[in-house]
Structure formats: structure tokens, C-alpha cells
Backbone as ProteinMPNN parsed JSONL, in Angstrom:
{"seq_chain_A": "MAACRKMNVCTHLTLGMCSCAPTILKREYGSSSSSSSSSSSSSSSSTTKKRKHCNNKVQVAEKRMKCKDEGIWKIKKVLKESDVGNMSRLMLGRKIVNEFLLPMLGSNNAEENVIKGVRVKIWDVDTNSMHSLVFKKWVSSKCYVFIGNWGKDFIARRDLKKGDEIGLQWNPSINGFNFSVLQLSHMG", "coords_chain_A": {"N_chain_A": [[31.744, 16.83, -14.681], [32.463, 15.491, -15.827], [33.41, 16.312, -18.246], [36.204, 16.938, -17.556], [37.581, 14.878, -16.54], [40.18, 12.8, -17.1], [41.479, 12.078, -20.081], [42.318, 8.819, -21.44], [44.876, 7.645, -24.289], [45.296, 5.341, -26.439], [47.466, 3.619, -28.525], [48.538, 1.288, -29.277], [47.639, -1.281, -32.202], [45.508, -3.24, -32.523], [42.476, -5.298, -33.649], [39.754, -4.809, -32.0], [39.059, -4.129, -28.775], [41.713, -2.949, -26.821], [44.201, -3.975, -24.059], [45.111, -1.952, -22.641], [43.105, 0.363, -22.326], [41.04, 1.626, -20.736], [38.008, 1.417, -19.329], [35.152, 2.78, -18.915], [33.393, 2.028, -17.124], [35.124, 1.159, -15.729], [36.426, 3.56, -14.71], [34.087, 5.299, -14.175], [33.442, 3.038, -12.04], [35.468, 3.148, -10.202], [35.498, 6.077, -9.023], [32.899, 6.754, -7.923], [33.459, 4.647, -5.745], [35.783, 5.73, -4.482], [34.369, 8.417, -3.851], [32.324, 7.89, -1.745], [33.656, 5.998, 0.139], [35.377, 8.09, 0.926], [33.188, 9.819, 2.456], [32.866, 8.622, 4.583], [33.388, 8.64, 7.523], [33.89, 7.141, 9.435], [34.555, 5.038, 9.362], [37.718, 2.53, 10.118], [41.172, 2.505, 9.871], [42.336, -0.132, 8.988], [39.302, -1.217, 6.989], [39.156, 0.349, 5.197], [40.987, -0.209, 3.613], [41.13, -3.131, 2.955], [38.614, -2.176, 2.024], [40.066, -0.651, -0.377], [41.514, -2.721, -1.706], [39.485, -4.964, -2.33], [38.185, -3.138, -4.584], [39.728, -3.123, -6.142], [40.612, -5.973, -6.674], [37.526, -6.201, -7.995], [37.738, -4.453, -10.235], [40.1, -5.075, -11.742], [38.716, -7.649, -12.288], [35.951, -6.693, -13.473], [37.274, -5.305, -16.078], [38.792, -7.631, -17.42], [36.246, -8.691, -17.915], [35.666, -6.869, -19.982], [37.583, -7.275, -21.849], [37.932, -9.185, -24.038], [39.811, -10.536, -25.773], [42.627, -11.999, -25.104], [44.56, -13.721, -26.211], [46.243, -10.878, -26.058], [48.688, -11.306, -24.89], [51.868, -12.248, -24.877], [53.163, -13.422, -22.899], [52.459, -15.472, -21.087], [51.722, -16.602, -17.4], [51.131, -18.951, -14.437], [51.606, -18.238, -10.94], [53.609, -19.069, -9.118], [54.81, -21.057, -6.411], [57.091, -19.97, -5.577], [56.845, -18.093, -7.129], [55.817, -15.56, -5.672], [56.754, -16.452, -3.066], [59.673, -15.5, -0.373], [62.06, -15.388, -1.868], [61.417, -12.959, -3.617], [61.344, -12.795, -6.955], [60.336, -13.303, -10.49], [60.028, -16.685, -12.096], [61.808, -16.78, -15.833], [60.598, -19.282, -18.228], [62.646, -20.621, -20.402], [62.125, -20.822, -23.318], [60.576, -19.278, -23.833], [61.836, -16.43, -22.498], [63.72, -16.886, -25.333], [62.273, -16.703, -26.944], [60.783, -13.88, -26.881], [61.518, -12.806, -25.299], [64.351, -11.756, -25.138], [64.372, -11.032, -27.935], [64.102, -8.532, -28.197], [65.019, -7.613, -25.74], [66.925, -5.908, -27.807], [69.737, -5.631, -28.423], [72.48, -7.329, -30.806], [74.449, -8.723, -28.587], [72.429, -9.66, -26.405], [72.563, -11.876, -24.887], [74.833, -11.646, -23.586], [73.994, -9.438, -21.872], [72.14, -9.5, -20.112], [73.367, -11.713, -18.459], [74.485, -10.678, -16.676], [72.907, -8.6, -16.625], [69.848, -6.586, -17.154], [67.996, -3.597, -16.839], [65.057, -2.834, -16.831], [61.746, -1.184, -17.836], [58.404, -1.833, -16.521], [55.358, -1.102, -17.114], [52.336, -1.136, -15.641], [49.376, -2.255, -16.489], [46.604, -2.538, -15.246], [46.462, -1.213, -13.215], [47.338, 1.226, -13.661], [50.911, 2.121, -13.606], [54.282, 2.856, -13.301], [56.754, 0.848, -13.488], [60.061, -0.541, -12.251], [62.07, -2.863, -12.284], [64.892, -5.896, -12.781], [66.61, -7.605, -15.53], [67.743, -10.721, -15.473], [69.563, -13.233, -16.346], [70.201, -16.419, -14.26], [73.687, -17.759, -13.921], [74.609, -20.428, -12.6], [71.945, -21.649, -12.178], [70.743, -21.065, -15.017], [68.611, -20.641, -15.393], [66.423, -17.187, -16.053], [65.08, -14.52, -14.681], [63.239, -12.094, -13.283], [63.95, -9.484, -11.117], [64.882, -6.837, -8.46], [62.227, -4.995, -7.182], [60.005, -6.587, -7.594], [58.643, -8.039, -5.886], [57.622, -6.26, -3.992], [56.808, -4.362, -5.069], [54.884, -5.397, -7.085], [53.904, -8.597, -6.309], [53.263, -8.045, -3.523], [52.326, -5.491, -3.601], [49.684, -5.537, -5.164], [48.709, -7.678, -4.386], [49.386, -10.93, -5.337], [48.792, -14.33, -5.821], [50.104, -17.389, -5.361], [48.809, -19.436, -7.768], [47.687, -17.494, -9.408], [47.385, -15.839, -12.559], [49.935, -14.191, -14.486], [50.037, -11.179, -17.575], [52.488, -10.415, -19.684], [53.408, -8.398, -22.174], [55.975, -6.74, -25.207], [55.694, -3.451, -24.701], [56.507, -1.085, -27.302], [56.454, 1.251, -27.107], [57.306, 1.848, -25.003], [59.515, 1.132, -24.652], [60.115, -0.795, -23.174], [57.742, -3.415, -20.922], [54.185, -4.407, -20.601], [52.172, -5.393, -18.329], [49.805, -7.167, -17.22], [47.775, -8.28, -14.771], [46.5, -11.566, -15.729], [44.12, -13.472, -14.401], [42.584, -13.937, -11.09], [43.337, -16.504, -8.969], [42.828, -16.425, -5.937], [40.263, -15.216, -6.175], [37.501, -13.725, -4.276]], "CA_chain_A": [[32.55, 17.118, -14.405], [33.306, 14.334, -16.865], [34.855, 16.836, -19.186], [37.257, 17.15, -16.518], [38.156, 13.558, -16.622], [41.654, 12.405, -18.247], [41.721, 10.665, -21.199], [43.767, 8.065, -21.897], [44.745, 6.952, -25.357], [46.362, 3.711, -26.556], [48.821, 3.363, -29.306], [48.403, 0.089, -30.236], [47.489, -1.538, -32.97], [44.947, -4.007, -32.335], [41.482, -5.273, -33.164], [38.891, -4.545, -30.549], [39.27, -3.497, -27.06], [42.51, -3.025, -25.673], [43.887, -4.841, -22.432], [45.766, -0.694, -21.956], [42.067, 0.987, -22.489], [40.087, 1.961, -19.57], [37.026, 1.799, -19.44], [34.364, 4.294, -18.518], [32.367, 1.08, -16.427], [35.684, 1.254, -14.793], [36.876, 4.478, -14.01], [32.874, 5.547, -12.771], [33.343, 2.126, -10.146], [36.942, 3.444, -9.012], [35.176, 7.596, -9.016], [31.876, 6.51, -7.243], [33.542, 3.882, -4.568], [36.178, 6.603, -3.997], [33.993, 8.89, -3.232], [31.553, 7.149, -1.152], [34.958, 6.21, 0.58], [35.949, 9.982, 1.994], [32.897, 10.583, 2.945], [32.296, 7.698, 5.48], [34.826, 9.261, 8.63], [33.722, 6.568, 10.905], [35.348, 3.906, 8.777], [38.546, 2.2, 10.776], [42.191, 2.548, 8.321], [42.402, -1.296, 8.145], [38.446, -1.492, 6.803], [39.661, 1.117, 4.025], [41.849, -0.824, 3.067], [40.345, -4.302, 2.938], [37.462, -1.635, 0.611], [39.993, -0.534, -1.394], [41.711, -3.875, -2.44], [38.604, -5.394, -2.941], [38.075, -2.306, -5.707], [41.275, -3.176, -7.039], [39.602, -6.45, -7.509], [36.234, -5.801, -8.85], [38.253, -3.522, -11.588], [40.305, -6.348, -12.614], [37.362, -8.423, -12.63], [35.644, -5.952, -14.799], [38.761, -5.161, -16.986], [38.968, -8.723, -17.936], [34.867, -9.337, -18.526], [35.478, -5.978, -21.147], [38.793, -7.383, -22.342], [37.959, -10.697, -24.049], [41.45, -10.363, -25.715], [43.543, -11.88, -24.223], [45.858, -13.084, -27.148], [47.582, -10.069, -27.019], [49.441, -11.596, -23.682], [52.444, -12.962, -25.309], [54.193, -14.298, -22.225], [51.521, -15.566, -20.291], [52.345, -17.34, -16.458], [51.145, -19.03, -13.75], [52.412, -17.613, -10.62], [54.489, -20.746, -8.642], [54.605, -20.72, -4.981], [58.65, -19.252, -5.594], [57.66, -16.487, -7.859], [55.233, -14.995, -4.7], [57.313, -16.181, -1.837], [59.913, -14.658, 0.372], [62.842, -15.262, -2.673], [61.439, -11.963, -4.292], [61.906, -13.253, -8.109], [60.145, -13.896, -11.458], [61.043, -16.861, -12.913], [60.218, -17.303, -16.261], [61.36, -20.323, -18.894], [63.566, -20.431, -21.741], [61.166, -20.584, -24.534], [59.382, -18.585, -23.514], [62.625, -15.48, -23.177], [63.976, -17.094, -26.464], [61.024, -16.243, -28.717], [59.948, -13.158, -26.671], [62.177, -10.753, -24.345], [66.101, -11.742, -25.742], [64.612, -10.456, -29.356], [63.228, -7.204, -27.648], [66.642, -6.616, -25.583], [67.824, -5.639, -29.132], [71.154, -5.681, -29.383], [73.262, -9.385, -30.723], [74.818, -8.832, -27.185], [71.692, -9.403, -25.445], [71.973, -13.331, -23.892], [75.778, -11.344, -22.348], [73.772, -8.265, -21.399], [71.0, -10.182, -19.425], [73.469, -12.247, -17.488], [75.456, -8.601, -16.686], [71.573, -8.034, -15.509], [69.07, -5.804, -17.903], [67.176, -2.6, -16.189], [63.863, -3.109, -17.9], [60.797, -1.254, -18.128], [57.214, -2.819, -16.6], [54.561, -1.157, -17.232], [50.844, -1.616, -15.079], [48.328, -0.787, -17.259], [45.592, -2.488, -14.473], [46.468, 0.82, -12.093], [48.387, 2.797, -14.9], [51.718, 2.542, -12.905], [55.26, 2.12, -14.028], [57.826, 0.12, -12.279], [61.024, -1.262, -12.841], [62.552, -4.239, -12.326], [65.864, -5.856, -13.531], [66.044, -9.216, -16.071], [68.836, -11.415, -15.399], [70.077, -15.592, -16.235], [71.504, -16.98, -13.821], [74.141, -18.956, -14.366], [74.868, -21.37, -12.031], [70.773, -22.962, -12.428], [70.383, -21.328, -15.962], [66.817, -19.936, -15.052], [65.948, -15.687, -16.625], [64.813, -14.24, -13.371], [62.944, -10.69, -12.731], [64.679, -9.684, -9.645], [64.915, -5.881, -7.866], [61.952, -5.293, -6.631], [59.121, -8.266, -7.586], [58.106, -9.105, -4.193], [57.157, -4.909, -2.979], [55.667, -3.985, -6.474], [53.855, -6.451, -8.16], [53.899, -9.632, -5.249], [52.553, -7.221, -2.395], [51.014, -4.003, -4.223], [48.785, -6.191, -5.665], [48.249, -9.343, -3.507], [49.084, -11.548, -6.558], [49.315, -15.798, -4.597], [50.59, -18.849, -5.981], [47.692, -19.572, -9.357], [47.381, -16.294, -10.774], [48.006, -15.615, -13.393], [49.924, -12.71, -15.424], [50.778, -11.673, -18.728], [54.047, -9.694, -20.008], [54.181, -7.91, -23.435], [56.39, -5.838, -25.164], [55.447, -2.074, -25.403], [56.998, -0.511, -28.189], [56.261, 3.162, -26.761], [57.921, 3.095, -23.494], [60.521, 0.408, -24.549], [60.176, -2.095, -22.179], [56.58, -4.503, -21.001], [52.735, -3.919, -20.13], [51.86, -6.797, -17.25], [48.679, -7.383, -16.315], [47.047, -9.44, -14.105], [45.006, -11.675, -16.079], [43.315, -14.183, -13.363], [42.834, -14.27, -9.983], [43.113, -17.635, -8.653], [41.737, -16.385, -4.702], [38.966, -14.117, -5.632], [35.961, -13.637, -4.28]], "C_chain_A": [[33.513, 15.824, -15.1], [33.911, 15.261, -18.032], [36.242, 16.451, -18.802], [38.455, 15.594, -16.823], [39.562, 13.312, -17.486], [41.47, 11.5, -18.861], [43.321, 10.196, -21.598], [43.86, 7.808, -23.371], [45.615, 5.377, -26.024], [46.238, 3.482, -27.817], [49.216, 1.999, -30.046], [47.524, -0.276, -30.884], [47.046, -2.417, -32.879], [43.566, -3.777, -32.602], [40.453, -5.557, -32.775], [39.083, -3.971, -29.722], [41.023, -3.542, -26.725], [43.037, -3.739, -24.443], [44.328, -2.992, -21.802], [44.503, -0.152, -21.785], [41.242, 0.542, -21.465], [39.251, 2.43, -20.005], [35.941, 2.388, -18.676], [33.786, 3.122, -17.371], [34.311, 1.362, -14.867], [36.222, 2.252, -13.416], [35.137, 5.378, -13.199], [33.14, 4.808, -11.511], [33.943, 3.278, -10.019], [36.608, 5.429, -8.754], [34.117, 7.19, -7.944], [32.443, 6.048, -5.599], [35.003, 5.271, -3.533], [35.799, 7.741, -2.842], [33.453, 8.53, -1.705], [32.68, 6.539, 0.438], [35.814, 7.311, 1.835], [34.683, 10.348, 2.893], [32.467, 9.789, 4.262], [33.543, 7.765, 6.707], [34.371, 8.439, 9.602], [34.273, 4.98, 10.522], [37.325, 3.647, 9.489], [39.646, 1.97, 9.175], [41.944, 1.0, 7.679], [41.031, -1.566, 6.686], [38.339, -0.689, 5.554], [40.481, -0.219, 2.751], [41.483, -1.926, 2.777], [39.293, -3.149, 1.287], [38.386, -0.905, -0.511], [40.985, -1.011, -2.361], [40.679, -4.73, -3.422], [38.041, -4.417, -4.364], [38.72, -2.948, -6.602], [40.869, -4.746, -7.827], [38.954, -6.897, -8.618], [37.085, -5.256, -10.177], [38.982, -4.336, -12.428], [38.943, -7.163, -13.381], [36.44, -8.024, -14.38], [36.495, -6.249, -16.03], [38.289, -7.026, -17.979], [37.717, -9.113, -18.534], [35.239, -8.338, -20.452], [36.434, -7.022, -22.638], [38.794, -8.928, -23.222], [39.136, -11.347, -24.885], [42.617, -11.31, -25.516], [44.866, -12.689, -25.298], [47.141, -12.481, -27.596], [48.671, -10.198, -25.856], [50.426, -13.361, -24.295], [53.377, -13.806, -24.68], [53.086, -13.585, -21.238], [52.177, -17.094, -18.979], [51.77, -17.235, -15.122], [51.814, -18.571, -12.357], [52.236, -19.006, -10.267], [54.546, -19.826, -7.288], [56.491, -19.063, -4.918], [57.724, -18.036, -5.776], [56.474, -16.032, -6.243], [56.139, -15.438, -3.05], [58.57, -15.644, -1.798], [62.021, -14.316, -0.87], [62.635, -14.129, -4.119], [61.7, -11.93, -5.969], [60.653, -13.899, -8.5], [60.592, -15.141, -12.153], [60.661, -17.019, -13.772], [60.879, -18.84, -17.149], [61.881, -19.967, -19.545], [63.512, -20.938, -23.014], [61.253, -19.4, -24.782], [60.739, -17.041, -23.894], [63.592, -15.605, -24.044], [63.327, -16.282, -27.45], [60.518, -14.76, -28.549], [60.677, -12.228, -25.779], [63.964, -10.954, -25.128], [65.935, -10.709, -27.333], [64.368, -9.173, -29.159], [63.636, -6.592, -26.982], [66.623, -5.74, -26.811], [69.228, -6.153, -29.454], [71.964, -7.167, -29.53], [74.04, -9.41, -29.224], [74.058, -9.191, -25.811], [72.066, -10.219, -24.204], [73.677, -12.329, -22.516], [75.228, -10.058, -21.488], [73.064, -8.515, -20.055], [71.791, -11.013, -18.06], [74.02, -11.455, -16.303], [73.69, -8.435, -15.712], [71.134, -6.464, -17.144], [68.252, -4.732, -17.292], [65.765, -2.777, -17.384], [62.409, -2.536, -16.894], [59.658, -1.72, -17.361], [56.164, -0.997, -16.735], [52.554, -1.474, -16.966], [49.728, -1.446, -15.501], [47.183, -1.863, -16.5], [45.283, -1.337, -13.376], [47.549, 1.831, -12.64], [49.447, 3.243, -13.989], [52.764, 1.918, -13.605], [56.207, 2.093, -12.905], [59.197, -0.351, -12.994], [61.987, -2.442, -12.159], [63.895, -4.97, -13.833], [66.017, -7.78, -14.357], [67.353, -9.798, -15.808], [68.437, -13.242, -16.328], [70.87, -15.548, -15.476], [72.105, -18.22, -13.686], [74.056, -19.913, -14.477], [73.18, -22.389, -12.003], [70.137, -22.468, -13.642], [69.135, -20.684, -15.963], [66.791, -18.123, -15.721], [64.696, -15.971, -15.31], [63.832, -12.94, -13.902], [63.103, -10.714, -11.46], [64.412, -8.266, -9.687], [63.495, -5.82, -7.001], [60.144, -5.878, -7.234], [58.607, -7.895, -6.608], [57.284, -7.01, -4.05], [56.328, -4.525, -4.67], [54.544, -4.776, -7.752], [52.993, -7.587, -7.174], [52.506, -8.802, -4.142], [51.613, -6.169, -2.661], [49.228, -4.773, -4.401], [48.185, -7.395, -5.724], [48.067, -9.981, -4.453], [49.667, -12.727, -5.197], [49.682, -16.073, -6.191], [48.8, -19.032, -6.538], [47.476, -18.686, -9.595], [48.162, -16.285, -11.746], [47.698, -14.145, -14.046], [50.213, -12.475, -16.631], [52.105, -10.99, -18.843], [53.359, -9.548, -21.759], [54.648, -7.161, -24.177], [55.228, -4.803, -25.64], [56.159, -2.026, -25.866], [57.182, 1.069, -27.839], [57.363, 3.438, -25.966], [59.66, 2.262, -23.696], [60.455, -0.231, -23.556], [58.265, -2.842, -22.008], [55.583, -4.453, -20.582], [52.697, -5.181, -19.49], [50.448, -6.179, -17.302], [47.538, -8.973, -15.389], [45.975, -10.442, -14.849], [44.022, -12.899, -15.682], [43.658, -14.088, -12.073], [42.455, -15.497, -9.636], [42.329, -17.503, -6.532], [40.849, -15.432, -4.264], [38.174, -14.483, -5.371], [36.058, -14.897, -3.228]], "O_chain_A": [[34.667, 15.419, -14.957], [34.878, 14.861, -18.679], [37.121, 15.872, -19.441], [39.629, 15.463, -17.168], [39.712, 13.821, -18.597], [41.309, 10.33, -18.513], [44.457, 10.605, -21.841], [42.733, 7.727, -23.86], [46.567, 4.714, -25.613], [45.162, 3.179, -28.332], [49.931, 1.762, -31.02], [46.411, 0.128, -30.548], [47.924, -3.249, -33.104], [43.037, -2.728, -32.233], [40.006, -6.647, -33.131], [39.418, -2.83, -30.041], [41.353, -4.632, -26.257], [42.137, -4.148, -23.71], [43.942, -2.688, -20.674], [44.485, -0.001, -20.563], [40.813, -0.599, -21.296], [39.194, 3.4, -20.761], [36.153, 2.335, -17.464], [33.801, 3.759, -16.318], [34.383, 1.615, -13.665], [36.376, 2.117, -12.202], [35.063, 5.879, -12.076], [33.154, 5.28, -10.374], [33.342, 4.326, -9.783], [37.557, 6.068, -8.299], [34.598, 7.333, -6.82], [32.147, 6.64, -4.561], [35.038, 5.525, -2.329], [36.288, 8.017, -1.746], [34.062, 8.84, -0.681], [32.331, 6.742, 1.601], [36.429, 7.28, 2.901], [34.851, 11.025, 3.907], [31.686, 10.375, 5.012], [34.488, 6.976, 6.714], [34.396, 8.907, 10.741], [34.35, 4.019, 11.287], [38.121, 4.568, 9.306], [39.346, 1.575, 8.048], [41.568, 0.739, 6.537], [41.413, -1.974, 5.589], [37.427, -1.008, 4.792], [40.396, -0.717, 1.629], [41.417, -1.756, 1.559], [39.327, -3.348, 0.072], [37.804, -0.516, -1.524], [41.375, -0.421, -3.368], [40.798, -5.069, -4.6], [37.447, -5.072, -5.221], [38.308, -3.288, -7.712], [40.793, -4.887, -9.048], [39.277, -7.529, -9.624], [36.895, -5.906, -11.205], [38.722, -4.434, -13.628], [38.458, -7.208, -14.512], [36.314, -8.509, -15.504], [36.402, -7.218, -16.783], [37.583, -7.231, -18.966], [37.775, -9.794, -19.558], [35.138, -8.808, -21.585], [36.108, -7.31, -23.79], [39.694, -9.733, -22.982], [39.42, -12.534, -24.728], [43.662, -10.957, -26.062], [46.023, -12.286, -25.181], [48.102, -12.697, -28.334], [49.525, -9.315, -25.788], [50.168, -14.564, -24.277], [54.144, -14.605, -25.217], [52.806, -12.461, -20.82], [52.766, -18.123, -19.308], [51.706, -16.169, -14.511], [53.011, -18.458, -12.623], [51.415, -19.843, -10.641], [54.423, -18.619, -7.079], [56.707, -17.938, -4.468], [57.676, -17.121, -4.955], [56.842, -16.981, -5.551], [56.066, -14.703, -2.065], [58.976, -15.214, -2.877], [62.849, -13.426, -0.674], [63.232, -14.197, -5.193], [62.326, -10.934, -6.331], [59.953, -14.629, -7.799], [61.556, -14.949, -12.894], [59.481, -17.372, -13.784], [61.721, -19.46, -16.499], [61.855, -18.739, -19.618], [64.437, -21.375, -23.698], [61.795, -18.689, -25.628], [60.798, -16.557, -25.024], [64.489, -14.766, -23.963], [63.671, -15.529, -28.36], [59.964, -14.201, -29.496], [60.397, -11.042, -25.607], [64.526, -9.964, -25.595], [66.794, -9.966, -27.81], [64.437, -8.532, -30.207], [63.36, -5.395, -26.907], [66.163, -4.622, -26.578], [69.675, -6.826, -30.382], [72.066, -7.977, -28.609], [74.122, -10.568, -28.814], [74.5, -9.148, -24.663], [72.036, -9.842, -23.032], [73.695, -12.32, -21.285], [75.885, -9.65, -20.53], [73.331, -7.869, -19.042], [71.268, -11.079, -16.948], [73.891, -11.756, -15.116], [73.488, -8.222, -14.516], [71.899, -5.747, -17.79], [67.205, -5.369, -17.168], [65.81, -2.807, -18.614], [62.016, -3.002, -15.825], [59.969, -2.896, -17.551], [56.624, 0.073, -16.334], [51.747, -1.874, -17.806], [48.989, -0.579, -15.033], [46.533, -2.263, -17.466], [44.263, -0.824, -12.917], [48.243, 2.758, -12.221], [49.356, 4.362, -13.485], [52.645, 0.909, -14.299], [56.43, 2.802, -11.924], [59.287, -0.486, -14.214], [62.555, -2.061, -11.135], [63.924, -4.776, -15.048], [65.631, -8.83, -13.843], [68.226, -8.965, -16.05], [67.479, -13.936, -16.667], [71.964, -14.987, -15.543], [71.601, -19.32, -13.459], [73.719, -20.581, -15.455], [73.2, -23.609, -11.84], [69.049, -23.0, -13.859], [68.86, -20.12, -17.022], [68.014, -18.01, -15.809], [63.912, -16.88, -15.039], [63.733, -12.884, -15.128], [62.655, -11.564, -10.691], [63.773, -7.931, -10.685], [63.495, -6.594, -6.044], [59.21, -5.102, -7.035], [57.782, -7.024, -6.886], [56.053, -7.016, -4.064], [55.124, -4.585, -4.918], [53.85, -4.607, -8.755], [51.762, -7.601, -7.153], [51.29, -8.989, -4.097], [50.502, -5.963, -2.173], [48.121, -4.542, -3.915], [47.496, -7.985, -6.556], [46.913, -10.014, -4.88], [50.386, -12.514, -4.221], [49.646, -15.567, -7.312], [47.814, -18.802, -5.838], [46.612, -18.81, -10.463], [49.342, -16.627, -11.829], [46.731, -13.401, -14.209], [50.733, -13.45, -17.174], [52.83, -11.107, -17.856], [52.918, -10.51, -22.388], [53.801, -6.271, -24.251], [54.304, -4.966, -26.436], [57.069, -2.738, -25.441], [57.995, 1.85, -28.334], [58.111, 4.415, -25.927], [60.689, 2.623, -23.124], [61.335, 0.251, -22.843], [57.561, -2.738, -23.013], [55.892, -4.417, -19.391], [53.204, -6.121, -20.101], [50.112, -4.998, -17.401], [46.969, -10.051, -15.56], [44.769, -10.263, -14.679], [43.206, -13.305, -16.51], [44.844, -14.129, -11.749], [41.29, -15.801, -9.894], [41.556, -18.319, -6.029], [40.556, -14.941, -3.174], [37.724, -15.506, -5.888], [35.032, -15.394, -2.765]]}, "name": "protein", "num_of_chains": 1, "seq": "MAACRKMNVCTHLTLGMCSCAPTILKREYGSSSSSSSSSSSSSSSSTTKKRKHCNNKVQVAEKRMKCKDEGIWKIKKVLKESDVGNMSRLMLGRKIVNEFLLPMLGSNNAEENVIKGVRVKIWDVDTNSMHSLVFKKWVSSKCYVFIGNWGKDFIARRDLKKGDEIGLQWNPSINGFNFSVLQLSHMG"}
């Protein structure tokens, strides 16, 4: 069965383990927990959801223990109430945007395009899933935000809370950003 496992290959040039590289421990833990949860037919759906959510937290924690080099995450943010609330947007500071986002968006008129809104790919390295958000500058408040499915695809799906730390880094192979939950404030 081990020969049939899907192989993931990282193309990042990093010293040590890259954050997007899956760990054997993570794969084995995920496969054993899914087989045990499928063999238990008496579990209710709410128990299953809790178990899956708990396993996700454990997998993230295991990954963090394996990957000590958090320096690859150029954009780090501890989520505020406004990031996880009903506004459904992730706000980023002007300094971070000017240093790490606008240069990656390419063209000379990146600022102009951002005012209109630029669709950006986001690869969740923890769950191996692709998402799409709109990066935009709100002219009235001069704030930079990721909008679109931020609430559904990240806050709800990953059960993010105020105080959790996330990271973003440019990924040239997808012409978008990698996303990871660096630390959960509500774990345990």
C-alpha cells in the first residue's frame, strides 16, 4: 500500500524542510485516523466532524513541530476580530503590501489594478487545497484587503479565531501565494 501513496514534490529552494513538504507522520496519522473513523458506524455526524477538526489541528501541530524554519513566511499576521468577523475580509498593512505583495503582482500599474481588484490564487499548504481571493485597495479607508471567499474558504473551513497566526509567501510556480496557519491560539 505504501507504494501506492501519492507523491508530492516540493520545488522550493530552501535549506531544511520546506513548509509545503508533507511529512510521513502527517500522512500516516491522517490515513490511520480516517480508517478508524470509517470503521466506527455508531458515531454521529457531529462526533465525526469534531474528530476530523481535531485531527486537522493535530496535523497542523505536527507539521509545525517538523518545520522549524518559519522564516520563509514573509507575510505573517495575527488575526484580529475584524479579520475573523462578519466583514469577511483579511486586512493587511501598507508596509507589508508595498514590500511583499505589490512587487509580486507584476505590472507597473499594480496599484491601479489593485484599486479595481486583482484575483489571486492561494494554495493552502496545510490542507493541499487551492483557493481564489480578490486583493483590493479600499480607496475610502486606504486599506488593503483580501476579499471574496475569505470567510468561507479560510475562517470557516480552517476554524480560524482571533489570535491565530497565519503566513503568506509568494509561490512563483502558481503565480500566487502559499497560505499556512502558523499558530492556533485556541488549540487545546
